[in-house]
C-alpha positions as CSV (number, residue, x, y, z in Angstrom):
1,X,-18.6,-1.2,3.3
2,X,-15.0,-0.4,2.6
3,X,-11.4,-0.7,3.6
4,X,-9.6,2.2,2.1
5,X,-8.6,5.7,3.4
6,X,-11.1,7.1,0.9
7,X,-13.9,5.3,2.7
8,X,-13.4,7.0,6.0
9,X,-15.5,10.1,5.2
10,X,-18.3,7.9,4.0
11,X,-18.2,5.9,7.2
12,X,-18.5,9.1,9.3
13,X,-21.7,10.0,7.4
14,X,-23.3,6.6,7.2
15,X,-25.8,5.2,9.6
16,X,-24.1,1.8,9.5
17,X,-20.5,1.3,8.4
18,X,-18.8,-2.0,7.9
19,X,-15.0,-2.3,7.5
20,X,-13.7,-5.2,5.6
21,X,-10.2,-6.5,6.6
22,X,-9.2,-8.6,3.6
23,X,-5.9,-9.9,2.5
24,X,-4.9,-6.4,1.5
25,X,-5.7,-5.1,5.0
26,X,-7.7,-2.0,6.0
27,X,-6.8,1.6,6.6
28,X,-6.7,2.4,10.4
29,X,-8.8,5.6,10.1
30,X,-11.5,3.6,8.3
31,X,-11.4,0.7,10.8
32,X,-11.7,3.2,13.7
33,X,-14.7,4.9,12.0
34,X,-16.6,1.7,11.4
35,X,-19.4,0.3,13.4
36,X,-18.7,-3.4,12.5
37,X,-15.6,-5.2,11.2
38,X,-15.6,-8.3,9.1
39,X,-12.9,-10.3,7.4
40,X,-14.8,-11.0,4.1
41,X,-17.2,-8.8,2.1
42,X,-19.6,-11.8,1.8
43,X,-19.9,-11.8,5.6
44,X,-20.7,-8.1,5.5
45,X,-23.4,-8.6,2.9
46,X,-24.8,-11.5,4.8
47,X,-25.2,-9.2,7.8
48,X,-27.3,-6.9,5.7
49,X,-29.4,-9.7,4.2
50,X,-29.9,-11.4,7.6
51,X,-30.4,-8.2,9.6
52,X,-31.3,-10.0,12.8
53,X,-27.6,-10.8,13.1
54,X,-26.9,-7.1,13.5
55,X,-28.8,-6.8,16.8
56,X,-26.3,-8.6,19.1
57,X,-23.4,-7.0,17.2
58,X,-24.6,-3.4,17.8
59,X,-26.2,-3.9,21.2
60,X,-24.8,-1.5,23.9
């Protein structure tokens, strides 16, 4: 999870990347490299805790 320019490389290497668009925003390169986007870090953590919610989000 991340939202800064420095997170973009990590997102490219990760199996699952979650961009967080908070009040401060999110770097475009990080957003474009993410698999999922959330508006609150708690929502991102809840996706990991309740992993069954990831299935419809990542379905092709």
